[in-house]
C-alpha positions as CSV (number, residue, x, y, z in Angstrom):
1,M,51.6,104.9,200.2
2,T,52.3,108.5,200.5
3,I,55.5,110.3,199.7
4,E,55.8,113.5,201.9
5,V,57.3,116.2,199.5
6,S,56.2,119.3,201.1
7,W,59.9,120.2,201.4
8,L,59.3,121.2,197.8
9,D,57.7,124.2,198.9
10,K,60.1,125.9,200.6
11,P,62.8,126.8,198.0
12,P,62.0,130.1,196.4
13,W,61.5,129.9,192.8
14,G,63.6,132.7,191.8
15,P,66.8,131.6,193.0
16,L,66.2,128.1,192.3
17,L,65.4,129.0,188.7
18,L,68.6,131.0,188.3
19,G,70.6,128.0,189.8
20,A,69.4,125.6,187.6
21,L,70.0,127.9,184.5
22,L,73.3,128.6,185.8
23,L,74.3,125.2,186.5
24,G,72.2,123.5,183.6
25,L,74.0,125.6,181.0
26,A,77.6,125.9,182.4
27,P,80.0,126.1,180.8
28,F,78.1,127.7,178.1
29,L,80.9,127.1,175.4
30,P,81.8,124.7,173.4
31,E,78.6,122.8,174.8
32,P,76.8,122.4,178.5
33,H,78.5,119.8,180.7
34,L,74.7,118.6,181.3
35,W,73.7,118.2,177.5
36,E,77.5,116.3,176.9
37,K,76.5,114.3,180.1
38,L,73.4,113.3,178.8
39,K,74.8,112.5,175.4
40,M,77.5,110.3,177.1
41,L,74.7,108.6,179.0
42,A,72.5,108.2,176.0
43,A,75.4,106.5,174.0
44,G,76.2,104.4,177.2
45,R,79.5,106.2,177.6
46,L,79.1,107.8,181.2
47,V,81.4,105.2,182.9
48,R,83.9,107.6,184.8
49,P,83.2,108.5,188.0
50,I,84.0,112.1,187.4
51,D,81.5,112.2,184.5
52,I,78.8,110.7,186.7
53,F,79.9,113.3,189.5
54,D,79.4,115.9,186.6
55,L,75.9,114.7,185.5
56,V,74.7,114.9,189.5
57,L,76.3,118.3,189.9
58,H,75.0,120.1,186.7
59,G,71.6,118.4,186.6
60,A,70.7,118.2,190.5
61,L,69.0,122.0,190.5
62,P,67.2,121.4,187.0
63,L,65.7,118.5,188.4
64,L,64.5,120.1,191.9
65,L,62.9,122.6,189.6
66,A,61.0,120.3,187.5
67,A,59.9,118.4,190.6
68,K,58.9,121.8,192.3
69,G,56.9,122.7,189.2
70,L,55.4,119.1,188.9
71,R,54.5,119.5,192.5
72,N,53.0,122.9,191.7
73,L,51.0,121.6,188.8
74,T,49.5,118.7,190.7
75,R,48.7,120.5,193.9
76,R,46.7,123.2,191.6
77,G,44.8,120.9,190.2
78,A,43.8,118.9,193.0
79,G,42.9,122.2,194.9
């Protein structure tokens, strides 16, 4: 079974990296939302819909950046 992920090649690195840093780290003080939500998830306290939405919102671009990087590494190793 093959999963088509060629769409990961289309977003340019620069805006993706900038967006991942800004959304992944916002708000900067007192601590980034993504870090706060990951700690809540690990503690089993991520139960409110707004907190789950926050995790998805702040984690989407960093996750997309990681997937693009992983695809880039695996394509380079296979080619």
